[in-house]
C-alpha positions as CSV (number, residue, x, y, z in Angstrom):
1,M,-27.6,50.4,48.3
2,R,-31.2,49.9,47.3
3,S,-32.4,47.3,44.8
4,L,-34.5,48.3,41.7
5,L,-37.5,46.1,41.0
6,F,-39.4,45.6,37.7
7,A,-42.8,43.9,38.0
8,V,-43.8,41.8,35.0
9,L,-47.4,41.0,34.4
10,G,-48.9,38.6,31.9
11,A,-50.7,35.3,31.3
12,A,-49.0,32.0,31.6
13,G,-47.4,31.0,28.3
14,S,-46.9,34.6,27.2
15,G,-43.1,34.3,27.0
16,R,-42.2,36.6,29.9
17,A,-39.3,34.5,31.2
18,A,-37.8,34.1,27.7
19,L,-37.9,37.9,27.2
20,I,-36.4,38.6,30.7
21,S,-33.6,36.0,30.1
22,S,-32.0,38.5,27.7
23,W,-32.0,41.2,30.3
24,V,-30.6,39.2,33.2
25,E,-27.1,40.2,34.4
26,E,-24.8,38.6,37.0
27,S,-26.3,40.6,39.8
28,S,-29.9,40.2,38.7
29,R,-32.5,38.1,40.5
30,V,-35.7,36.9,38.9
31,L,-38.6,36.3,41.4
32,V,-40.8,33.6,40.1
33,H,-43.8,31.8,41.6
34,V,-42.8,28.4,42.9
35,D,-45.2,26.7,40.4
36,E,-43.5,28.4,37.4
37,R,-39.8,27.9,38.4
38,E,-39.2,25.1,35.9
39,Y,-40.7,27.1,33.1
40,A,-38.3,30.0,33.9
41,I,-35.3,27.6,33.8
42,E,-36.4,26.2,30.5
43,A,-36.7,29.7,29.1
44,G,-33.0,30.3,29.8
45,I,-32.9,32.0,33.2
46,P,-30.1,30.5,35.3
47,A,-31.4,28.5,38.2
48,G,-29.0,30.2,40.6
49,Q,-30.5,33.6,39.8
50,I,-34.1,32.5,40.4
51,V,-35.8,33.4,43.8
52,P,-39.1,31.6,44.4
53,W,-42.1,33.3,45.8
54,K,-45.5,32.1,47.0
55,W,-48.5,33.3,48.9
56,V,-48.3,32.9,52.7
57,N,-51.5,33.9,54.5
58,D,-52.5,36.2,51.6
59,R,-49.0,37.9,51.7
60,I,-46.1,37.5,49.3
61,G,-43.4,35.3,50.8
62,I,-39.9,35.1,49.4
63,G,-38.1,31.8,49.6
64,G,-34.5,33.0,49.0
65,E,-32.0,35.7,49.7
66,I,-32.0,38.9,47.6
67,P,-28.6,40.6,47.4
68,V,-28.3,44.3,48.3
69,G,-28.3,46.5,45.3
70,A,-29.7,43.9,42.9
71,E,-31.8,44.4,39.8
72,L,-35.0,42.4,40.4
73,F,-37.5,41.1,37.9
74,F,-40.6,40.1,39.8
75,L,-43.0,37.9,37.7
76,S,-46.6,37.6,38.7
77,N,-48.2,34.2,38.7
78,G,-49.5,33.9,35.2
79,R,-52.6,31.9,36.3
80,E,-53.8,34.3,38.9
81,S,-55.2,37.8,39.2
82,P,-52.8,40.6,38.4
83,V,-54.7,42.8,40.9
84,D,-54.1,40.3,43.8
85,F,-50.4,40.3,42.8
86,L,-50.0,44.0,42.7
87,E,-51.9,44.5,45.9
88,G,-49.5,42.0,47.5
89,L,-46.5,43.6,45.9
90,E,-47.5,47.0,47.3
91,H,-47.6,45.5,50.8
92,W,-44.3,43.6,50.3
93,L,-42.4,46.7,49.2
94,R,-43.2,48.6,52.4
95,G,-40.1,49.3,54.4
96,K,-37.8,47.3,52.2
97,P,-34.7,48.7,50.5
98,V,-36.3,48.2,47.1
99,D,-37.5,50.9,44.7
100,L,-40.1,50.1,42.0
101,G,-38.6,50.8,38.6
102,R,-41.4,50.0,36.3
103,I,-44.4,47.7,35.8
104,L,-44.5,45.9,32.5
105,T,-47.3,43.9,30.9
106,V,-46.4,41.2,28.3
107,M,-49.5,40.8,26.2
108,N,-50.4,37.5,24.4
109,C,-52.1,39.1,21.4
110,S,-53.4,35.9,20.0
111,L,-55.0,34.9,23.3
112,L,-56.7,38.3,23.6
113,A,-57.9,38.3,19.9
114,A,-59.5,34.9,20.4
115,N,-61.1,35.8,23.7
116,E,-62.4,39.4,23.7
117,K,-63.8,38.9,27.3
118,L,-60.1,39.0,28.3
119,K,-60.0,42.7,27.5
120,S,-60.9,43.6,31.1
121,W,-58.1,41.4,32.4
122,Y,-55.6,43.2,30.3
123,D,-57.2,46.5,31.1
124,A,-56.4,45.8,34.7
125,C,-52.8,45.0,33.9
126,I,-52.3,48.1,31.7
127,H,-53.9,50.4,34.3
128,F,-50.9,49.7,36.4
129,S,-48.3,49.4,33.6
130,D,-45.6,51.8,32.4
131,A,-45.1,49.7,29.2
132,V,-47.0,47.1,27.3
133,L,-45.0,44.6,25.3
134,L,-46.9,43.0,22.5
135,G,-46.1,39.4,21.8
136,S,-47.6,36.3,20.3
137,R,-48.8,38.2,17.2
138,H,-48.5,35.4,14.6
139,D,-52.2,35.0,13.9
140,V,-53.5,38.6,14.5
141,T,-53.7,41.2,11.8
142,N,-51.9,44.6,11.7
143,L,-55.3,46.2,11.8
144,W,-56.2,44.4,15.0
145,I,-52.9,45.7,16.6
146,K,-53.5,49.2,15.3
147,N,-57.1,49.2,16.7
148,L,-55.8,47.8,20.1
149,Q,-53.2,50.6,20.5
150,K,-55.7,53.2,19.4
151,S,-58.2,52.1,22.0
152,Y,-55.8,52.9,24.8
153,K,-54.5,56.1,23.1
154,D,-58.0,57.4,22.8
155,R,-58.3,57.0,26.6
156,S,-55.1,58.8,27.2
157,Y,-53.1,55.9,28.6
158,P,-49.5,57.2,29.0
159,C,-47.8,53.8,28.9
160,H,-45.4,52.8,26.1
161,F,-46.4,50.1,23.6
162,R,-43.6,48.1,22.0
163,F,-43.3,44.9,19.9
164,I,-41.6,41.7,21.0
165,K,-39.7,40.0,18.2
166,K,-38.0,36.7,18.7
167,N,-38.2,37.1,22.5
168,R,-36.5,40.5,22.3
169,I,-37.5,44.1,22.2
170,D,-35.6,47.0,20.6
171,N,-33.9,49.4,22.9
172,P,-34.7,47.6,26.2
173,G,-33.0,50.5,28.1
174,E,-35.9,52.7,27.2
175,I,-38.4,50.3,28.6
176,L,-36.4,49.7,31.8
177,Y,-35.8,53.3,32.5
178,P,-37.4,53.9,35.9
179,E,-39.9,56.6,35.1
180,A,-43.6,56.2,35.9
181,R,-46.0,56.2,32.9
182,R,-48.9,54.4,34.5
183,I,-52.4,55.6,35.4
184,S,-52.4,54.0,38.9
185,L,-51.0,56.1,41.7
186,V,-50.9,53.3,44.3
187,F,-47.1,52.9,44.1
188,E,-46.5,56.7,44.4
189,D,-45.6,58.5,47.6
190,E,-48.6,59.3,49.8
191,E,-48.4,63.0,49.2
192,D,-48.7,62.4,45.5
193,R,-52.0,60.6,45.8
194,Y,-54.3,63.6,46.2
195,D,-56.3,65.2,43.4
196,E,-56.4,69.0,42.7
197,E,-59.2,69.4,45.3
198,G,-57.2,67.7,48.0
199,N,-59.2,64.4,47.9
200,Y,-57.2,61.2,48.5
201,M,-57.4,58.9,45.5
202,E,-58.0,55.3,46.5
203,E,-56.9,52.6,44.0
204,E,-60.1,51.6,42.2
205,Y,-58.9,48.0,41.5
206,F,-58.1,47.4,45.2
207,Q,-61.6,48.5,46.6
208,R,-63.9,45.9,48.0
209,D,-67.5,45.8,49.0
210,E,-68.9,45.0,52.4
211,A,-68.7,41.3,51.6
212,G,-65.0,41.5,50.8
213,R,-65.5,41.1,47.0
214,R,-63.6,43.4,44.6
215,V,-65.8,46.2,43.4
216,K,-64.1,46.2,40.0
217,W,-64.4,42.8,38.5
218,V,-61.6,41.1,36.6
219,P,-62.1,37.7,34.9
220,D,-60.2,34.5,35.9
221,I,-57.4,34.1,33.4
222,V,-57.4,30.3,34.0
223,N,-60.7,30.0,32.1
224,F,-59.0,31.2,28.9
225,L,-55.7,29.4,29.0
226,P,-55.0,26.2,27.1
């Protein structure tokens, strides 16, 4: 039996672990970066269901057993590049009995509203996401939220947008339904990654120049965190 994985992106302090704690069942496992394990426990995720991960020679390394047929919630490191994480995740998934359910972004609206330069960081997250969960809205206006959603709607982003209320979302089953609604095709089957003219579509966020630097720049989230 194959496991079903949900990747959860977002900045440190966005409340991702608290949100996920309401979804965790007995067979679930939550994969958390080793530096964020204690935060996950404090947010209510049982320690016995947490599986630590870290980078090992630029590859994702898992520090625990994952039961067969589990529901997995894989949290990116909230202080690192979501692009690095997703590229690592794409490699980690190869050949494993794990299917990608959905990629979710938990947005800290207050952090973004106070730092407009972070827009390109969240753009990167949302490029890969099937759903965007809007949290930390206590000091942003309804107009700001409306304009934010419109900015993605105007660019034909297919992902869902939903509100987090008291570390919960309405109808989580809809958000966790394993149907792709993302722009990126990097997690699709190889035969589905060609355009109408038969050209193979490389993932733009994964491309690098001759010096090894990413062609599409994403800011360092650490520069904007408290």
